[in-house]
C-alpha positions as CSV (number, residue, x, y, z in Angstrom):
1,Q,91.7,-63.7,-11.2
2,V,88.7,-66.0,-13.0
3,Q,85.4,-66.5,-11.6
4,L,83.3,-69.1,-12.6
5,V,79.8,-69.5,-11.8
6,E,77.1,-72.7,-12.5
7,S,73.5,-72.5,-13.4
8,G,70.9,-75.2,-14.3
9,G,71.2,-78.3,-11.7
10,G,67.7,-79.7,-10.5
11,L,65.9,-82.6,-9.9
12,V,65.0,-84.8,-12.9
13,Q,63.6,-88.3,-13.7
14,P,65.5,-91.0,-14.9
15,G,65.9,-90.5,-18.4
16,G,65.5,-86.7,-18.6
17,S,67.7,-84.2,-19.6
18,L,69.5,-81.1,-18.2
19,R,71.6,-78.5,-19.2
20,L,74.2,-77.0,-16.9
21,S,75.9,-73.6,-17.9
22,C,79.2,-72.1,-16.6
23,T,79.7,-68.3,-17.1
24,A,83.6,-67.0,-16.8
25,S,85.2,-63.6,-16.4
26,G,88.1,-62.5,-18.1
27,S,88.7,-61.2,-21.3
28,I,90.8,-64.1,-22.7
29,F,88.0,-66.9,-21.7
30,S,88.4,-68.1,-25.4
31,M,91.6,-69.4,-24.7
32,Y,90.8,-71.4,-21.6
33,T,90.4,-75.0,-21.1
34,I,87.2,-75.5,-19.3
35,D,86.3,-78.8,-17.4
36,W,83.0,-80.3,-15.6
37,Y,83.8,-82.3,-12.7
38,R,81.3,-83.8,-10.6
39,Q,81.2,-85.2,-6.9
40,A,79.1,-87.5,-5.4
41,P,78.3,-88.2,-1.6
42,G,81.3,-90.1,-0.4
43,K,83.3,-90.7,-3.7
44,Q,85.7,-88.5,-5.1
45,R,85.4,-85.7,-7.5
46,E,85.7,-87.0,-10.8
47,L,86.4,-85.6,-14.4
48,V,83.2,-85.7,-16.5
49,A,84.3,-83.5,-19.5
50,A,86.5,-81.1,-20.8
51,I,86.7,-78.6,-23.7
52,T,89.9,-76.8,-25.0
53,G,89.8,-73.1,-26.4
54,A,90.2,-74.6,-29.9
55,G,86.6,-76.7,-29.2
56,S,88.4,-80.2,-28.9
57,T,86.2,-82.2,-26.5
58,N,87.0,-85.2,-24.2
59,Y,84.4,-87.4,-21.7
60,A,84.3,-89.9,-19.2
61,D,83.6,-93.0,-20.4
62,S,80.6,-93.2,-18.3
63,V,79.0,-90.4,-19.9
64,K,80.2,-90.6,-23.5
65,G,77.2,-90.7,-26.2
66,R,74.9,-88.9,-23.5
67,F,76.6,-85.6,-22.5
68,T,77.8,-83.2,-25.0
69,I,80.3,-80.1,-23.8
70,S,80.1,-76.8,-26.0
71,R,80.9,-73.4,-25.6
72,D,80.0,-69.8,-26.6
73,N,82.8,-67.6,-26.4
74,A,80.6,-64.7,-27.2
75,K,78.9,-65.3,-24.2
76,N,82.0,-66.6,-21.7
77,T,80.0,-69.7,-21.6
78,V,80.1,-73.6,-21.5
79,Y,77.4,-75.6,-21.7
80,L,77.1,-79.5,-20.4
81,Q,73.9,-80.8,-22.2
82,M,72.9,-84.2,-20.2
83,N,70.4,-86.3,-22.0
84,S,69.5,-90.1,-20.8
85,L,70.3,-89.3,-17.1
86,K,70.7,-92.0,-14.4
87,P,70.3,-92.0,-11.0
88,E,74.2,-92.5,-10.5
89,D,74.5,-89.4,-12.4
90,T,73.5,-87.5,-9.0
91,A,75.9,-85.2,-7.8
92,V,77.2,-81.8,-7.4
93,Y,78.8,-80.6,-10.9
94,Y,81.7,-78.3,-10.8
95,C,83.0,-76.0,-13.3
96,H,87.0,-75.9,-13.5
97,T,90.0,-74.1,-15.3
98,A,93.4,-73.9,-14.3
99,L,95.7,-70.7,-15.5
100,V,99.4,-70.6,-14.7
101,S,99.4,-73.3,-12.4
102,T,96.3,-71.9,-10.3
103,N,93.0,-73.8,-10.2
104,Y,89.7,-71.9,-10.3
105,W,86.5,-73.5,-9.3
106,G,82.9,-72.5,-9.2
107,Q,80.7,-73.2,-6.4
108,G,78.8,-76.5,-7.9
109,T,75.2,-77.1,-8.9
110,Q,73.2,-79.8,-7.5
111,V,72.1,-82.6,-10.3
112,T,69.7,-85.2,-8.7
113,V,68.3,-87.8,-10.8
114,S,65.5,-89.8,-9.0
115,S,62.0,-90.5,-9.8
């Protein structure tokens, strides 16, 4: 069983920055691939960024160069640093991992980019 808890969302003006955190339970956290997804109202949930246990990263084209995913295995935490935020980044952001064909999701954290 894995529990994921997100934090760090909020309201920010266009061009601003936020850092999201995802803290996970589990003694083998360092082996997990952790993903960040987002879902805007009326849209499907989409993959934003992913980081493997070895630290390899992958990003959606829409966030490349603006978002950075990283991890601190000593703290069982994955971060999503979001810079140059745009109104279209407004969504609920979810942390996700999959183990033995079971998907685990956090509760989500709201990010709103608006002036």
